[in-house]
C-alpha positions in Angstrom: -14.0 19.7 -30.4 -11.6 20.5 -27.4 -7.9 19.9 -27.0 -6.7 17.0 -25.0 -4.5 19.3 -22.8 -3.6 22.9 -23.1 -0.2 24.5 -22.3 0.5 27.4 -20.0 1.9 29.6 -22.8 -1.4 29.3 -24.8 -3.4 30.4 -21.7 -1.3 33.5 -21.2 -2.5 34.7 -24.6 -6.2 34.4 -23.8 -8.4 37.2 -22.6 -9.2 37.5 -18.9 -12.4 35.9 -17.7 -14.3 37.2 -14.7 -17.7 37.1 -13.2 -20.0 39.7 -14.8 -22.8 39.9 -12.3 -23.5 41.1 -8.8 -21.7 39.7 -5.9 -23.0 39.8 -2.4 -21.2 38.5 0.9 -23.5 36.9 3.5 -21.9 37.0 7.0 -25.1 36.8 9.2 -28.4 35.1 9.3 -31.0 37.6 8.3 -33.0 39.1 5.4 -30.1 39.1 2.9 -29.5 35.4 3.8 -33.1 34.4 3.1 -33.1 36.4 0.0 -30.0 34.7 -1.4 -31.3 31.2 -0.6 -34.7 32.2 -2.3 -32.9 33.2 -5.5 -30.7 30.2 -5.5 -33.6 27.8 -5.2 -35.0 29.1 -8.4 -31.9 27.9 -10.4 -31.4 24.5 -11.9 -27.6 24.7 -12.3 -25.4 26.5 -9.8 -21.7 27.1 -9.8 -20.2 25.7 -6.6 -16.8 26.3 -4.8 -15.4 26.8 -1.4 -12.3 28.6 0.0 -10.2 27.8 3.0 -7.5 29.8 4.6 -4.1 28.4 3.6 -1.6 26.9 5.9 2.0 27.8 5.2 3.8 26.4 8.3 4.3 22.6 8.8 3.2 22.8 12.5 0.2 25.1 12.0 -3.2 23.7 12.7 -5.6 22.8 9.8 -8.1 25.4 8.9 -11.7 24.6 8.1 -13.9 25.9 5.3 -14.1 29.6 5.5 -16.3 30.5 2.4 -19.0 28.8 0.4 -19.7 30.3 -3.1 -22.9 29.6 -5.0 -23.4 31.3 -8.4 -26.2 31.8 -10.8 -25.9 33.5 -14.2 -26.0 37.0 -12.9 -25.8 36.8 -9.1 -23.1 35.2 -6.9 -23.4 34.7 -3.1 -20.5 34.2 -0.8 -21.5 32.7 2.4 -19.0 33.1 5.3 -19.6 29.7 6.8 -16.7 30.2 9.2 -18.9 32.8 10.9 -22.5 31.6 10.3 -22.0 27.8 10.0 -24.2 25.7 7.8 -27.9 26.4 8.7 -30.4 23.8 7.9 -31.9 25.9 5.2 -28.6 26.2 3.4 -27.9 22.5 3.9 -31.2 21.6 2.2 -30.4 23.9 -0.6 -27.1 22.3 -1.6 -28.4 18.7 -0.9 -31.4 19.1 -3.3 -30.9 16.5 -6.0 -33.0 18.7 -8.4 -30.6 21.5 -8.3 -27.1 20.6 -9.8 -24.1 22.1 -8.1 -21.1 22.0 -10.5 -17.6 22.3 -9.4 -14.1 20.7 -9.4 -13.0 18.2 -6.8 -16.4 18.7 -5.2 -16.2 15.7 -2.9 -13.4 17.5 -0.8 -15.5 20.7 -0.7 -18.6 18.8 0.5 -16.5 17.0 3.2 -15.2 20.3 4.4 -18.7 21.8 4.7 -19.9 18.7 6.5 -17.6 19.7 9.5 -20.3 22.3 10.4 -23.5 20.3 9.6 -24.0 16.7 8.1 -26.1 16.6 5.0 -26.4 14.1 2.0 -24.1 14.7 -0.9 -26.8 14.8 -3.7 -27.0 16.7 -7.1 -23.3 17.4 -7.3 -21.3 17.4 -10.7 -17.6 17.1 -10.7 -16.0 18.5 -13.8 -12.7 16.6 -13.2 -14.7 13.3 -13.5 -16.6 14.0 -16.7 -14.3 16.2 -18.8 -12.7 13.1 -20.3 -16.0 12.4 -22.2 -15.4 15.4 -24.2 -11.8 14.5 -24.9 -10.2 16.7 -22.2 -7.5 15.4 -19.9 -6.8 18.6 -17.9 -8.1 18.8 -14.3 -7.4 22.2 -12.9 -10.1 24.9 -13.1 -7.7 27.3 -14.9 -6.8 24.8 -17.6 -10.4 23.7 -18.0 -11.7 27.2 -18.4 -9.0 27.9 -21.0 -9.7 24.8 -23.0 -13.6 24.9 -22.8 -14.3 28.7 -22.6 -11.1 30.2 -24.1 -10.5 32.5 -21.2 -7.8 33.0 -18.5 -8.8 32.8 -15.0 -6.8 34.8 -12.4 -5.4 32.8 -9.3 -3.8 35.7 -7.7 -6.0 35.6 -4.6 -6.0 31.8 -4.1 -3.6 31.9 -1.2 -5.1 35.0 0.4 -6.5 35.1 4.0 -10.2 33.9 3.6 -10.8 34.4 7.4 -10.1 38.1 7.4 -12.5 40.4 9.0 -13.6 41.8 5.6 -13.1 40.3 2.2 -11.3 42.6 -0.3 -13.1 43.4 -3.8 -10.3 41.2 -5.3 -11.1 38.3 -3.1 -14.8 38.6 -3.8 -14.2 38.7 -7.5 -12.0 35.7 -7.4 -14.3 33.6 -5.3 -17.4 34.5 -7.4 -15.6 33.7 -10.7 -14.4 30.3 -9.5 -17.9 29.2 -8.9 -19.5 30.9 -12.0 -17.0 29.6 -14.4 -17.7 26.0 -13.4 -21.3 26.5 -14.2 -20.5 28.1 -17.6 -18.1 25.2 -18.5 -20.7 22.6 -17.7 -23.3 24.3 -19.9 -20.8 24.7 -22.7 -20.0 21.0 -22.5 -23.6 19.9 -22.6 -24.0 21.9 -25.9 -21.0 20.3 -27.5 -20.4 16.7 -29.0 -18.7 14.1 -27.0 -15.4 12.6 -28.0 -14.3 10.4 -25.1 -10.6 9.8 -24.6 -9.2 6.4 -25.4 -7.4 4.5 -22.5 -4.1 5.4 -24.2 -5.1 9.1 -24.3 -6.4 9.1 -20.8 -3.1 7.6 -19.4 -0.2 8.3 -21.7 3.1 6.6 -21.0 5.4 8.7 -19.0 8.9 9.3 -20.3 11.4 7.4 -18.1 14.2 9.5 -16.6 17.7 8.5 -17.6 19.3 6.2 -15.0 22.7 7.3 -13.8 25.4 4.7 -13.6 25.6 3.0 -10.2 28.2 4.5 -7.9 31.1 2.3 -7.1 30.8 0.5 -4.0 33.1 1.8 -1.2 35.8 -0.6 -0.1 35.5 -1.3 3.6 38.8 -2.3 5.1 38.8 -5.7 6.7 38.8 -5.5 10.5 41.7 -7.5 12.1 40.5 -9.8 14.8 43.2 -11.0 17.4 44.0 -14.7 17.2 43.9 -17.1 20.0 47.1 -19.0 20.9 45.6 -22.2 19.5 44.7 -20.5 16.2 48.3 -19.1 16.1 49.8 -22.6 16.5 47.5 -24.1 13.8 48.5 -21.2 11.4 52.2 -22.0 12.1 51.7 -25.6 11.4 49.9 -24.9 8.1 52.7 -22.6 7.1 55.4 -25.1 7.9 53.5 -27.8 6.0 53.1 -25.5 3.0 56.8 -24.6 3.0 57.8 -28.3 3.3 55.5 -29.2 0.3 56.8 -26.3 -1.7 60.5 -27.4 -0.9 59.7 -31.1 -1.8 58.1 -30.2 -5.1 60.9 -27.9 -6.1 63.9 -30.0 -4.8 66.2 -31.8 -7.3 66.8 -35.6 -7.1 69.6 -36.5 -4.8 72.9 -37.3 -6.4 74.2 -40.9 -6.2 76.5 -41.6 -3.3 80.1 -42.5 -4.6 81.2 -46.1 -4.2 83.3 -46.7 -1.0 87.1 -47.0 -1.8 88.8 -50.3 -1.3 89.5 -51.1 2.3 93.0 -50.3 3.3 95.0 -53.2 5.0 94.4 -53.2 8.7 97.2 -52.1 11.0 98.4 -55.1 13.1 99.4 -52.8 16.0 95.9 -51.2 16.1 93.8 -52.7 18.8 91.0 -54.9 17.6 87.4 -53.8 18.4 85.8 -55.9 21.0 82.9 -57.8 19.7 79.5 -56.9 20.9 77.9 -59.6 22.8 74.1 -59.7 23.0 72.7 -60.5 26.4 70.9 -63.8 26.3 67.8 -64.1 28.4 67.3 -67.6 29.7 63.8 -68.9 30.2 63.0 -69.8 33.8 62.8 -73.5 34.4 59.4 -74.9 35.3 59.1 -75.8 39.0 58.8 -79.6 38.4 62.1 -79.6 36.4 63.9 -77.7 39.2 62.7 -80.2 41.9 63.9 -83.1 39.8 67.3 -81.7 39.6 67.4 -81.1 43.4 66.3 -84.6 44.1 68.9 -86.2 41.7 
């Protein structure tokens, strides 16, 4: 029974795993190429992987697959497809449904190879898609190898130049190991009892990060807009009404006026005021009345 997931500190304590057989680089079509294809056809399970020159700059062009690795138990062949492409013989080999090609994230690798030549995607096994049936949640080749085989796989050459004129021995060993270890993991899984992950184990709840208190909102000063003359007049009238209402509500009741003193006797020598006469307006007489008076 395997672990659901393995930690990095556990991997560092494990022995180093590496391909133990013969490695051969194929960089041209010829006798060695046909000999490699003939050997690989005799296998029922092959380790499968590809390598691409990494891109380090954001504006740099995307690189295509540079290397195809196919491994049996004792022989690993590294096809430099960036130089020789994907000949039809090689396409027939890796699309043969009777020969299983085992890798990790194989769909992306196949799509990269199909840039050179189209071929059907048949007979491929993706460890990332079947590991959960044995109770494993890990996805990377390094963690899968540690969990299933108990070995540590070196990744020091992963970001090296796979389009170099000649591949270094370290690059060759890394490429062969990546393909070979996938084959060995698949065979080990087939010999082991399955313990599928439950939905809760497959997608465990992730711890939620603590939320920081919201930052106070910045106070934006109000922008003063100039008033029109009519608005100024209305504002003055409102202020005057408000002041009058405040004065009326806070004013005291008016005091009673004192009674007028007794009138002093009038001075006989003082001139008497002239009475005011209203002017009376007479109505005009009707015309008939006026004629009768003239005739009489």
